[in-house]
VOMARDO-80331 format. One record per residue: residue number from 1; residue in one letter; chain; x negated, y negated, z negated of N, C-alpha, C in turn. Coordinates in steps of 0.2 Angstrom, whole numbers. Layout:
BEGIN
REC   nr  rest  kette  n.east  n.north   n.up  ca.east  ca.north  ca.up  c.east  c.north   c.up
REC  NUM     A      A       X        Y      Z        X         Y      Z       X        Y      Z
...
***
This chain:
BEGIN
REC   nr  rest  kette  n.east  n.north   n.up  ca.east  ca.north  ca.up  c.east  c.north   c.up
REC    1     M      A    -764     -572   -565     -764      -571   -558    -769     -576   -554
REC    2     F      A    -772     -573   -549     -777      -577   -545    -775     -576   -538
REC    3     T      A    -780     -580   -534     -778      -579   -526    -784     -576   -522
REC    4     G      A    -790     -575   -526     -796      -573   -522    -800     -578   -519
REC    5     I      A    -798     -584   -520     -802      -590   -517    -807     -592   -523
REC    6     V      A    -813     -590   -522     -818      -591   -527    -819     -599   -527
REC    7     E      A    -819     -601   -534     -821      -609   -535    -828     -610   -534
REC    8     G      A    -832     -606   -536     -839      -607   -536    -843     -601   -540
REC    9     L      A    -850     -602   -540     -854      -597   -543    -856     -600   -550
REC   10     A      A    -857     -595   -554     -859      -597   -561    -865     -593   -563
REC   11     E      A    -869     -595   -568     -875      -591   -570    -873     -588   -577
REC   12     V      A    -874     -581   -577     -874      -578   -584    -880     -580   -588
REC   13     R      A    -878     -582   -594     -883      -585   -598    -885     -579   -603
REC   14     S      A    -881     -575   -606     -883      -570   -610    -878     -564   -610
REC   15     V      A    -880     -558   -612     -876      -552   -612    -878     -549   -619
REC   16     A      A    -873     -547   -623     -875      -544   -629    -870     -539   -632
REC   17     R      A    -872     -535   -636     -867      -530   -639    -863     -534   -644
REC   18     A      A    -856     -533   -644     -852      -537   -649    -854     -534   -656
REC   19     K      A    -853     -538   -661     -854      -536   -668    -848     -532   -671
REC   20     K      A    -842     -534   -668     -836      -531   -670    -831     -532   -665
REC   21     G      A    -826     -528   -664     -821      -528   -659    -823     -526   -652
REC   22     A      A    -824     -531   -648     -826      -529   -641    -832     -525   -640
REC   23     D      A    -833     -523   -635     -839      -519   -633    -845     -523   -631
REC   24     T      A    -844     -528   -627     -849      -533   -625    -847     -540   -624
REC   25     V      A    -851     -544   -626     -850      -552   -625    -855     -555   -620
REC   26     I      A    -852     -558   -615     -856      -562   -610    -854     -569   -611
REC   27     R      A    -860     -573   -610     -859      -581   -610    -861     -583   -603
REC   28     V      A    -856     -587   -600     -857      -589   -593    -857     -597   -593
REC   29     K      A    -862     -600   -589     -862      -607   -588    -857     -609   -582
REC   30     L      A    -851     -612   -584     -846      -613   -579    -847     -621   -576
REC   31     G      A    -851     -625   -580     -851      -632   -578    -845     -635   -577
REC   32     R      A    -844     -638   -571     -838      -642   -569    -832     -638   -570
REC   33     M      A    -832     -631   -569     -827      -626   -569    -824     -625   -576
REC   34     A      A    -827     -628   -581     -825      -627   -588    -820     -633   -589
REC   35     R      A    -820     -638   -585     -815      -644   -586    -808     -641   -586
REC   36     G      A    -804     -643   -592     -797      -641   -593    -796     -634   -596
REC   37     L      A    -802     -630   -596     -801      -624   -599    -800     -624   -607
REC   38     K      A    -797     -619   -610     -797      -619   -617    -797     -612   -619
REC   39     V      A    -799     -610   -625     -799      -604   -628    -793     -600   -627
REC   40     G      A    -793     -594   -624     -787      -590   -623    -785     -590   -616
REC   41     D      A    -788     -595   -612     -787      -595   -604    -790     -589   -601
REC   42     S      A    -787     -587   -595     -789      -581   -591    -794     -584   -585
REC   43     V      A    -799     -581   -584     -804      -583   -579    -806     -576   -575
REC   44     C      A    -806     -577   -569     -808      -571   -565    -816     -571   -564
REC   45     I      A    -819     -566   -567     -826      -566   -566    -828     -560   -562
REC   46     N      A    -831     -561   -556     -832      -555   -551    -826     -551   -550
REC   47     G      A    -820     -554   -550     -814      -550   -549    -811     -547   -555
REC   48     A      A    -814     -548   -561     -811      -545   -567    -808     -551   -571
REC   49     C      A    -802     -550   -573     -798      -555   -577    -801     -555   -584
REC   50     L      A    -804     -560   -587     -807      -560   -594    -804     -566   -597
REC   51     T      A    -804     -566   -604     -801      -571   -608    -807     -575   -611
REC   52     V      A    -806     -582   -611     -811      -586   -614    -810     -585   -622
REC   53     T      A    -816     -584   -625     -815      -583   -632    -819     -589   -636
REC   54     K      A    -823     -592   -632     -827      -598   -635    -829     -602   -629
REC   55     L      A    -829     -609   -631     -831      -614   -626    -836     -619   -629
REC   56     Q      A    -841     -620   -626     -846      -625   -629    -850     -628   -623
REC   57     K      A    -850     -635   -622     -854      -638   -617    -854     -635   -610
REC   58     G      A    -848     -633   -608     -848      -631   -601    -850     -623   -601
REC   59     E      A    -851     -620   -606     -852      -613   -606    -846     -609   -610
REC   60     A      A    -844     -604   -607     -838      -600   -609    -841     -593   -611
REC   61     Q      A    -838     -591   -617     -839      -584   -619    -833     -579   -618
REC   62     F      A    -835     -573   -615     -830      -568   -614    -832     -562   -617
REC   63     E      A    -827     -558   -620     -828      -552   -623    -825     -546   -619
REC   64     M      A    -829     -541   -618     -826      -536   -614    -826     -529   -618
REC   65     V      A    -820     -526   -617     -819      -519   -620    -823     -514   -616
REC   66     A      A    -823     -508   -619     -827      -503   -616    -824     -501   -609
REC   67     E      A    -817     -501   -609     -814      -499   -602    -817     -504   -597
REC   68     T      A    -817     -510   -598     -820      -515   -593    -827     -514   -591
REC   69     V      A    -831     -512   -596     -838      -511   -595    -839     -505   -591
REC   70     R      A    -834     -500   -592     -835      -493   -589    -832     -494   -582
REC   71     R      A    -827     -497   -581     -823      -497   -574    -826     -502   -569
REC   72     T      A    -829     -507   -571     -831      -513   -567    -839     -513   -567
REC   73     S      A    -842     -517   -562     -849      -518   -561    -852     -522   -567
REC   74     L      A    -847     -525   -571     -849      -530   -576    -854     -526   -581
REC   75     G      A    -853     -520   -581     -857      -516   -586    -864     -516   -585
REC   76     G      A    -866     -518   -579     -873      -519   -577    -876     -526   -576
REC   77     I      A    -872     -531   -578     -873      -538   -577    -879     -540   -582
REC   78     K      A    -883     -544   -580     -889      -547   -583    -889     -554   -584
REC   79     P      A    -893     -557   -589     -894      -564   -589    -897     -567   -582
REC   80     G      A    -895     -572   -580     -898      -575   -573    -894     -573   -567
REC   81     D      A    -890     -567   -568     -886      -565   -562    -880     -571   -561
REC   82     K      A    -879     -572   -554     -874      -576   -552    -867     -572   -551
REC   83     V      A    -862     -575   -554     -855      -572   -553    -850     -577   -550
REC   84     N      A    -845     -574   -547     -840      -577   -544    -835     -579   -549
REC   85     V      A    -832     -586   -549     -828      -588   -554    -821     -591   -550
REC   86     E      A    -816     -589   -553     -809      -592   -551    -805     -593   -557
REC   87     R      A    -803     -599   -559     -798      -600   -564    -791     -598   -562
REC   88     S      A    -787     -596   -567     -780      -593   -565    -776     -599   -561
REC   89     M      A    -772     -597   -557     -768      -601   -553    -762     -604   -557
REC   90     K      A    -760     -610   -555     -754      -614   -558    -748     -613   -554
REC   91     V      A    -742     -613   -557     -736      -613   -553    -736     -619   -549
REC   92     G      A    -735     -618   -542     -734      -623   -538    -741     -624   -534
REC   93     D      A    -746     -620   -536     -752      -621   -532    -751     -618   -525
REC   94     R      A    -755     -620   -520     -755      -617   -513    -759     -610   -514
REC   95     L      A    -756     -605   -511     -758      -598   -511    -762     -597   -505
REC   96     E      A    -769     -598   -505     -773      -598   -499    -776     -591   -498
REC   97     G      A    -777     -586   -502     -779      -580   -501    -773     -575   -501
REC   98     H      A    -773     -570   -506     -768      -566   -508    -767     -565   -515
REC   99     F      A    -762     -562   -517     -761      -561   -525    -766     -556   -527
REC  100     V      A    -770     -559   -532     -775      -555   -535    -774     -555   -543
REC  101     L      A    -774     -549   -546     -772      -548   -553    -778     -549   -557
REC  102     G      A    -784     -547   -555     -790      -547   -559    -790     -540   -563
REC  103     H      A    -786     -535   -560     -787      -529   -563    -790     -524   -558
REC  104     V      A    -797     -523   -560     -801      -520   -555    -799     -512   -555
REC  105     D      A    -799     -510   -549     -797      -503   -547    -803     -498   -548
REC  106     G      A    -809     -501   -546     -815      -497   -546    -820     -501   -543
REC  107     T      A    -826     -497   -542     -832      -500   -539    -834     -497   -532
REC  108     A      A    -838     -501   -529     -840      -498   -522    -847     -500   -521
REC  109     T      A    -851     -497   -517     -858      -498   -516    -859     -501   -509
REC  110     I      A    -863     -506   -508     -864      -508   -501    -869     -503   -498
REC  111     V      A    -867     -501   -492     -871      -496   -489    -873     -498   -482
REC  112     E      A    -871     -504   -480     -873      -507   -474    -872     -514   -473
REC  113     K      A    -876     -518   -471     -875      -526   -470    -878     -528   -464
REC  114     I      A    -874     -529   -459     -876      -531   -452    -875     -539   -451
REC  115     E      A    -881     -542   -451     -881      -550   -451    -881     -552   -443
REC  116     K      A    -877     -557   -442     -877      -560   -435    -876     -568   -437
REC  117     P      A    -878     -572   -432     -877      -579   -433    -870     -582   -435
REC  118     S      A    -865     -579   -433     -858      -581   -434    -855     -577   -439
REC  119     E      A    -857     -571   -441     -853      -567   -445    -858     -562   -448
REC  120     T      A    -856     -559   -454     -860      -553   -457    -855     -548   -458
REC  121     T      A    -856     -542   -456     -852      -536   -457    -855     -532   -463
REC  122     M      A    -851     -531   -468     -853      -527   -474    -849     -520   -474
REC  123     W      A    -852     -515   -475     -849      -508   -476    -849     -506   -484
REC  124     F      A    -844     -504   -487     -844      -502   -494    -842     -495   -494
REC  125     K      A    -845     -491   -499     -843      -484   -500    -840     -484   -507
REC  126     L      A    -833     -482   -507     -829      -482   -513    -832     -477   -518
REC  127     D      A    -833     -478   -524     -834      -473   -529    -829     -469   -531
REC  128     D      A    -823     -471   -530     -816      -467   -531    -813     -467   -524
REC  129     T      A    -814     -461   -521     -812      -460   -514    -804     -461   -513
REC  130     A      A    -801     -460   -519     -793      -460   -519    -791     -467   -517
REC  131     L      A    -795     -472   -518     -793      -479   -516    -792     -480   -509
REC  132     T      A    -795     -475   -505     -794      -476   -498    -787     -476   -495
REC  133     S      A    -783     -472   -499     -775      -472   -498    -772     -478   -498
REC  134     T      A    -775     -483   -501     -771      -490   -502    -775     -495   -497
REC  135     L      A    -779     -493   -493     -783      -497   -488    -780     -497   -481
REC  136     V      A    -779     -502   -478     -777      -502   -471    -781     -507   -467
REC  137     P      A    -782     -506   -461     -786      -511   -457    -781     -517   -456
REC  138     K      A    -784     -523   -457     -781      -530   -457    -777     -531   -464
REC  139     G      A    -778     -526   -468     -774      -528   -475    -779     -532   -479
REC  140     S      A    -776     -534   -485     -780      -538   -490    -784     -533   -495
REC  141     I      A    -790     -536   -497     -794      -533   -502    -797     -538   -506
REC  142     A      A    -799     -537   -513     -803      -542   -516    -809     -538   -518
REC  143     V      A    -815     -541   -516     -822      -538   -517    -825     -543   -521
REC  144     D      A    -827     -541   -528     -830      -546   -533    -825     -552   -533
REC  145     G      A    -819     -551   -533     -814      -557   -534    -813     -561   -528
REC  146     T      A    -816     -559   -522     -816      -563   -516    -810     -560   -511
REC  147     S      A    -805     -564   -509     -800      -562   -505    -803     -561   -498
REC  148     L      A    -803     -555   -495     -805      -553   -489    -800     -549   -485
REC  149     T      A    -802     -548   -479     -797      -544   -474    -801     -538   -472
REC  150     V      A    -798     -532   -473     -801      -525   -471    -802     -525   -464
REC  151     V      A    -808     -523   -461     -808      -523   -454    -807     -515   -452
REC  152     D      A    -811     -511   -455     -811      -504   -453    -811     -500   -460
REC  153     V      A    -807     -494   -459     -807      -489   -465    -809     -482   -462
REC  154     D      A    -815     -479   -465     -817      -473   -462    -819     -468   -468
REC  155     N      A    -814     -464   -469     -815      -459   -475    -815     -463   -482
REC  156     E      A    -821     -462   -485     -822      -466   -491    -825     -473   -490
REC  157     K      A    -826     -475   -484     -829      -482   -483    -824     -487   -480
REC  158     F      A    -826     -493   -481     -822      -498   -477    -827     -504   -476
REC  159     S      A    -825     -508   -471     -829      -514   -469    -825     -520   -469
REC  160     V      A    -829     -526   -470     -826      -533   -470    -831     -537   -466
REC  161     S      A    -828     -542   -463     -832      -547   -459    -832     -554   -463
REC  162     L      A    -838     -557   -464     -839      -563   -468    -842     -568   -464
REC  163     I      A    -838     -574   -465     -841      -580   -461    -846     -583   -466
REC  164     P      A    -851     -587   -463     -856      -590   -466    -854     -594   -473
REC  165     H      A    -848     -598   -472     -845      -601   -478    -844     -597   -484
REC  166     T      A    -841     -591   -483     -840      -586   -488    -846     -584   -491
REC  167     L      A    -851     -582   -487     -858      -580   -490    -861     -585   -494
REC  168     E      A    -860     -592   -492     -863      -597   -496    -860     -599   -502
REC  169     M      A    -853     -598   -502     -849      -600   -508    -848     -594   -513
REC  170     T      A    -850     -588   -512     -848      -583   -516    -855     -578   -517
REC  171     S      A    -855     -574   -522     -860      -570   -523    -862     -565   -518
REC  172     L      A    -857     -564   -513     -858      -559   -508    -864     -561   -504
REC  173     G      A    -865     -567   -503     -871      -569   -499    -878     -567   -503
REC  174     L      A    -878     -565   -509     -884      -563   -513    -884     -556   -513
REC  175     K      A    -879     -552   -511     -879      -545   -512    -883     -542   -506
REC  176     K      A    -886     -536   -508     -889      -532   -503    -887     -525   -503
REC  177     K      A    -890     -521   -499     -888      -514   -498    -890     -510   -505
REC  178     G      A    -885     -506   -507     -886      -503   -514    -883     -506   -520
REC  179     D      A    -881     -513   -519     -878      -516   -524    -871     -514   -525
REC  180     K      A    -868     -514   -532     -862      -512   -534    -857     -519   -534
REC  181     V      A    -851     -518   -532     -846      -523   -532    -839     -520   -535
REC  182     N      A    -835     -525   -537     -829      -523   -540    -824     -523   -534
REC  183     I      A    -819     -519   -535     -814      -518   -529    -807     -518   -533
REC  184     E      A    -803     -523   -530     -796      -523   -531    -792     -522   -525
REC  185     T      A    -788     -517   -524     -784      -516   -518    -778     -520   -518
REC  186     D      A    -775     -521   -513     -769      -526   -512    -763     -523   -516
REC  187     I      A    -760     -527   -520     -755      -524   -525    -749     -521   -521
REC  188     L      A    -747     -524   -515     -742      -521   -511    -743     -514   -509
REC  189     S      A    -749     -513   -506     -751      -507   -504    -751     -501   -510
REC  190     K      A    -753     -504   -516     -753      -499   -521    -746     -496   -523
REC  191     Y      A    -741     -501   -523     -734      -499   -524    -731     -495   -519
REC  192     V      A    -733     -496   -512     -731      -492   -507    -733     -485   -507
REC  193     S      A    -740     -485   -509     -743      -478   -509    -740     -474   -515
REC  194     K      A    -739     -477   -520     -736      -474   -526    -729     -471   -525
REC  195     S      A    -725     -475   -521     -718      -473   -519    -718     -467   -514
REC  196     L      A    -723     -466   -510     -723      -461   -505    -723     -454   -508
REC  197     P      A    -719     -449   -506     -720      -442   -508    -727     -439   -507
REC  198     K      A    -729     -435   -512     -735      -432   -511    -734     -425   -508
REC  199     Y      A    -738     -423   -503     -738      -417   -499    -744     -413   -500
***
């Protein structure tokens, strides 16, 4: 379980096909964020919950199965890319964002980025338009693992507003039009949508 409050950016050091078992292995330089971590712990990388399979000198290794590679933007990750990192929350921690499971629902493409001195508005086009049924204005959403508030929903698109701090502390500040991001819609809206009768 995560909160969507990104702890920091980390650099991807290597991406390789697994020799056996998992589909892809990535190595990420966590630095100070590796403190207290151990093999088997869960870490949210760009919104996807991954398991630490090896730790060495501040670098963590994660294995991704084919489903993770297919469903998330991590399939296109390259050495040198910066990723958002959040370690799993502890019982008793303050919940600053919203409940984020690290189970990516799909991806979206940045179609517009409107920059102003005090805020930046980003519009995203969902690759799976069915996800719009779980989006509501002023509702929560995780974009690359960052807890954000939906501003507007328009058919297959939605927008968020980002303050300068969010742009500085997360990979969203490095993103540009055409880039892919991971999307996890709010767990409450998913359950409500599922419970409603289909017409």
